C-alpha distance (Angstrom), angle and dihedral (degrees) to the residues before:
residue distance angle dihedral
M1 . . .
S2 3.75 . .
A3 3.83 123.1 .
I4 3.74 90.9 -112.3
A5 3.78 92.9 54.7
L6 3.85 88.9 47.7
A7 3.87 92.0 48.1
A8 3.77 91.0 47.4
G9 3.81 90.9 50.2
A10 3.80 92.6 49.0
W11 3.87 91.2 49.0
R12 3.75 89.8 50.9
G13 3.80 91.1 49.4
Y14 3.76 90.5 50.3
R15 3.83 92.9 48.3
L16 3.92 89.3 50.8
L17 3.83 91.2 50.1
A18 3.82 95.6 42.1
S19 3.85 94.5 47.1
G20 3.78 91.0 50.8
A21 3.64 94.0 -116.8
V22 3.69 91.3 120.6
T23 3.75 124.7 37.5
I24 3.85 117.9 -163.7
D25 3.88 105.7 -153.3
V26 3.80 112.3 162.2
G27 3.75 97.7 135.0
V28 3.87 92.6 -131.4
G29 3.67 115.4 137.1
R30 3.75 93.7 -4.5
R31 3.82 114.1 -168.4
L32 3.79 122.6 -170.3
R33 3.85 125.1 -156.8
A34 3.80 130.0 -173.3
L35 3.82 121.8 -109.3
G36 3.75 109.0 -153.6
P37 2.78 138.9 -66.6
V38 3.79 94.6 -143.0
K39 3.74 124.1 165.0
W40 3.81 131.2 -156.9
E41 3.90 127.0 -171.1
I42 3.76 111.3 -143.5
V43 3.77 124.6 -165.3
A44 3.88 93.2 -138.0
P45 3.66 136.4 85.6
R46 3.84 117.5 -87.9
D47 3.85 92.6 -113.9
V48 3.78 93.2 53.6
V49 3.80 91.6 50.6
F50 3.84 91.0 46.3
D51 3.86 89.0 50.5
V52 3.88 93.9 49.4
I53 3.77 91.3 50.4
T54 3.83 95.6 46.3
A55 3.79 101.2 36.7
P56 3.77 95.3 88.7
Y57 3.85 90.6 48.3
L58 3.75 99.4 46.2
G59 3.73 102.7 29.1
R60 3.87 137.1 25.6
I61 3.78 115.6 -33.0
P62 3.83 108.4 -119.4
R63 3.80 117.8 -117.8
A64 3.80 89.6 -114.5
L65 3.86 90.2 59.5
E66 3.85 98.4 43.6
N67 3.75 92.8 101.1
K68 3.81 92.3 43.2
L69 3.76 105.7 45.6
R70 3.79 139.8 33.5
V71 3.76 121.7 177.6
W72 3.80 111.9 -146.4
E73 3.77 100.8 -178.9
R74 3.74 131.9 14.0
A75 3.85 132.4 -162.3
S76 3.77 131.5 162.6
N77 3.75 95.6 -87.9
M78 3.83 105.4 13.4
V79 3.71 144.2 43.5
L80 3.66 139.8 -171.1
A81 3.82 105.9 -136.2
A82 3.95 137.7 175.1
H83 3.67 113.8 -141.7
F84 3.86 119.8 -161.1
T85 3.84 116.5 -155.2
E86 3.82 126.3 -177.8
V87 3.86 105.8 -131.6
K88 3.87 118.2 174.2
G89 3.78 95.9 -23.0
S90 3.78 98.2 -44.8
T91 3.78 137.1 79.9
T92 3.80 122.3 -104.3
T93 3.89 114.9 -161.1
T94 3.75 122.1 -154.5
V95 3.77 125.4 -178.0
E96 3.76 114.0 -152.7
T97 3.82 142.3 172.3
V98 3.80 110.9 -128.4
R99 3.77 118.4 -161.7
F100 3.79 124.2 -167.4
D101 3.83 127.6 -151.0
R102 3.74 102.5 -179.5
P103 2.96 121.4 -106.7
A104 3.78 105.6 -9.8
R105 3.75 111.9 46.8
I106 3.87 145.2 23.8
D107 3.84 120.3 -168.4
F108 3.78 126.3 -157.9
R109 3.83 123.0 -165.3
L110 3.76 121.7 -176.7
V111 3.90 118.5 -126.2
R112 3.70 99.7 171.0
G113 3.78 132.1 5.0
P114 3.80 146.5 104.6
V115 3.83 93.5 -52.6
P116 3.87 128.1 34.7
H117 3.74 99.2 -121.1
V118 3.75 137.0 39.5
K119 3.86 128.6 145.6
E120 3.78 119.7 169.2
S121 3.81 137.9 163.2
F122 3.84 139.3 -155.1
V123 3.84 107.4 -146.5
L124 3.75 113.9 -165.6
S125 3.80 118.6 -160.8
A126 3.84 125.4 -175.1
T127 3.87 113.0 -119.3
E128 3.81 133.2 178.6
T129 3.72 90.7 -95.3
G130 3.68 101.5 37.3
T131 3.85 130.3 -74.6
S132 3.84 137.3 -14.1
L133 3.73 110.0 -150.5
T134 3.84 117.3 -165.3
W135 3.88 120.4 -167.6
E136 3.83 116.8 -164.2
G137 3.71 139.7 144.6
E138 3.73 145.5 130.4
L139 3.86 133.9 -96.1
G140 3.82 121.5 -152.9
T141 3.83 131.0 -162.5
D142 3.79 134.6 178.7
F143 3.80 129.6 -127.4
W144 3.72 105.4 54.2
A145 3.86 116.1 -110.4
V146 3.79 93.7 3.3
G147 3.76 90.7 54.3
A148 3.75 92.9 43.4
W149 3.79 88.5 54.1
W150 3.87 91.8 50.2
G151 3.83 88.5 46.2
D152 3.72 93.2 55.9
R153 3.86 89.4 53.0
V154 3.81 91.9 49.3
A155 3.77 91.8 44.9
V156 3.75 92.5 59.2
S157 3.79 92.4 53.2
W158 3.72 93.3 42.8
E159 3.77 92.4 52.2
R160 3.78 91.8 47.6
A161 3.93 89.9 53.2
V162 3.75 92.9 48.8
R163 3.86 91.4 47.6
A164 3.88 89.9 50.9
S165 3.76 91.5 46.7
L166 3.77 92.5 50.2
R167 3.78 93.2 49.6
T168 3.72 88.0 62.0
V169 3.87 92.6 45.0
I170 3.79 90.7 50.1
T171 3.88 92.6 49.0
E172 3.84 92.9 46.7
S173 3.85 94.0 44.4
E174 3.74 93.2 49.9
R175 3.86 90.5 46.7
R176 3.76 90.7 52.5
A177 3.82 93.5 45.9
R178 3.88 91.1 52.8
S179 3.80 90.6 51.2
R180 3.81 95.0 46.9
P181 3.83 115.4 102.5
A182 3.75 112.9 -107.5
R183 3.80 116.8 -104.5
D184 3.77 124.8 -138.1
């Protein structure tokens, strides 16, 4: 086998792994690393923030998210959804279960993606000024140090995607809260 063919095969394997098309989950040398915690203060009631986060999963997917989210199965408190994220010029696909515990918590569990294990949560707490949203979780990879190296790279992109998504959630939640009629 030529070096060019070997390099081409290695590149193809990397692309399949990085895109989430192939998940290597052998449980050998499993390393876990924390995601977050990261906290945001949102000037909107907790139920509004919860509704903004869950709307694309439990209702109709807005046109702006059609290329980023596809719900495969839907139940009253859980969905199976594919998320499409642009990472370094290509699309990474993750398939996750998403569970809803109104109005306090949303849990995500990876089914397929560029690493074998991710679980994360959004915890919403009511505050005097609105809502405190905390995101945290864990990401796991196999193959000891090599897997840990890969997990560190995936975690950077994962956190960037969560932060971008939550910027939109915060903006929309605060917009809805401002347009809500005042309660006595």
